[in-house]
C-alpha positions in Angstrom: 0.0 0.0 0.0 3.0 2.3 0.6 3.9 2.0 -3.1 0.3 3.0 -4.1 0.5 6.0 -1.8 3.8 7.1 -3.2 2.5 6.7 -6.7 -0.6 8.8 -5.8 1.7 11.5 -4.3 3.8 11.6 -7.4 0.7 11.9 -9.6 -0.7 14.7 -7.4 2.5 16.7 -7.8 2.1 16.6 -11.6 -1.6 17.2 -11.9 -4.1 19.5 -10.2 -5.8 18.5 -7.0 -9.1 17.6 -8.6 -7.6 15.2 -11.1 -5.2 13.8 -8.5 -8.1 12.8 -6.3 -9.9 10.9 -9.1 -6.7 9.1 -10.1 -6.0 8.2 -6.5 -9.6 6.7 -6.2 -9.1 4.8 -9.4 -5.8 3.4 -8.3 -7.3 2.3 -4.9 -10.2 0.6 -6.7 -7.7 -1.1 -9.0 -5.7 -2.4 -6.0 -8.9 -3.6 -4.3 -9.8 -5.7 -7.2 -6.7 -7.8 -6.5 -7.5 -8.0 -2.8 -8.3 -11.4 -1.2 -10.8 -9.9 1.2 -14.4 -11.2 1.1 -16.8 -8.9 -0.6 -20.2 -8.2 0.9 -23.1 -10.1 -0.7 -24.8 -6.8 -1.7 -21.9 -5.8 -4.0 -20.5 -8.7 -5.9 -21.6 -12.2 -5.3 -25.3 -11.8 -5.3 -25.3 -10.1 -8.7 -23.3 -12.9 -10.3 -25.4 -15.8 -8.9 -27.7 -17.6 -11.4 -31.3 -18.2 -10.2 -31.9 -21.7 -9.0 -33.9 -24.0 -11.1 -37.1 -25.3 -9.5 -37.1 -29.0 -9.1 -39.9 -30.6 -11.1 -42.4 -32.8 -9.2 -43.6 -36.4 -9.5 -47.3 -37.1 -9.5 -47.6 -37.5 -5.8 -45.8 -34.3 -5.0 -48.3 -32.5 -7.3 -51.3 -34.3 -5.9 -50.5 -33.7 -2.2 -51.6 -30.0 -2.5 -54.9 -30.9 -4.2 -58.0 -31.8 -2.1 -58.3 -35.5 -1.3 -54.9 -36.1 -2.8 -56.0 -35.2 -6.3 -58.8 -37.8 -6.7 -61.0 -36.6 -9.6 -58.5 -34.0 -10.9 -56.6 -34.1 -14.2 -52.8 -34.4 -14.4 -50.4 -34.9 -17.2 -46.8 -35.0 -18.0 -45.3 -31.7 -19.1 -44.4 -32.8 -22.5 -47.8 -34.3 -23.3 -50.2 -32.3 -25.4 -53.9 -33.1 -25.4 -53.5 -36.2 -23.1 -54.2 -36.3 -19.4 -55.3 -38.7 -16.6 -58.2 -38.2 -14.3 -57.0 -39.7 -11.0 -59.3 -42.4 -9.6 -57.2 -44.1 -7.0 -53.9 -43.5 -5.2 -51.9 -46.0 -3.0 -49.2 -44.0 -1.1 -46.2 -45.4 0.5 -45.3 -44.2 4.0 -43.0 -41.3 2.9 -45.9 -39.7 0.9 -43.8 -39.1 -2.2 -44.0 -42.6 -3.8 -46.7 -45.1 -4.5 -49.1 -46.3 -7.2 -51.8 -44.4 -9.1 -54.8 -45.3 -11.3 -56.7 -43.1 -13.6 -58.9 -42.6 -16.7 -57.0 -41.5 -19.8 -58.4 -38.5 -21.5 -57.5 -37.5 -25.1 -58.6 -34.0 -26.1 -60.9 -33.9 -23.0 -62.8 -37.1 -24.0 -62.4 -40.2 -21.8 -60.5 -42.8 -23.7 -61.0 -46.0 -21.7 -61.6 -47.6 -18.3 -59.3 -46.8 -15.4 -55.8 -48.3 -15.7 -52.6 -48.1 -13.7 -50.6 -44.9 -14.6 -47.0 -45.6 -15.6 -44.2 -43.2 -14.8 -45.7 -41.7 -11.7 -42.3 -41.3 -10.0 -40.7 -39.4 -12.9 -40.3 -35.7 -12.3 -42.4 -34.2 -15.0 -46.0 -34.0 -13.8 -48.3 -31.0 -13.7 -51.9 -30.3 -12.6 -54.3 -29.2 -15.4 -57.0 -27.0 -13.8 -59.0 -26.3 -17.0 -60.2 -29.9 -17.6 -61.5 -30.4 -14.1 -63.6 -27.3 -14.4 -64.8 -28.0 -17.9 -65.9 -31.6 -17.1 -67.8 -30.5 -14.0 -69.5 -27.6 -15.8 -70.4 -29.8 -18.8 -72.0 -32.3 -16.4 -74.0 -29.6 -14.9 -75.3 -28.3 -18.3 -76.1 -31.9 -19.3 -78.0 -32.5 -16.0 -79.9 -29.3 -16.4 -80.9 -30.1 -20.0 -82.1 -33.6 -18.9 -84.2 -32.1 -16.1 -85.8 -29.7 -18.6 -86.7 -32.6 -20.9 -88.1 -34.6 -18.0 -90.2 -31.7 -16.8 -91.4 -31.0 -20.4 -92.6 -34.5 -20.8 
């Protein structure tokens, strides 16, 4: 640091006082960049950190936040388009993150077949599809009301 102070003094003799102060500040900041001291999180390290990726969830980790562990709700893998499962049965292991699941496959919102065991439930690529659950319950309500109208009319 003594060498830096001597260099700053030599510079101040050559230049005016205003320029000498700016050069002195620049030389100190240059020397600080080579320092081994820990920087505060607000200045350097926080700005350089990349945001963490959110860990994707398996079927059971998605279902645990839904009412009744997701029974009756639609779920699909993230890379599927137009295909989902309506969950009909879940057998959980003790840890709550593993188990077996059964459901009705839906293609473009239409049930495809009887309930079957869902494969790949432990893979981390599942998501909840809110639109299909609302649409299926509202379509049932409109069908029921239309049937009641026909019964009353007869």
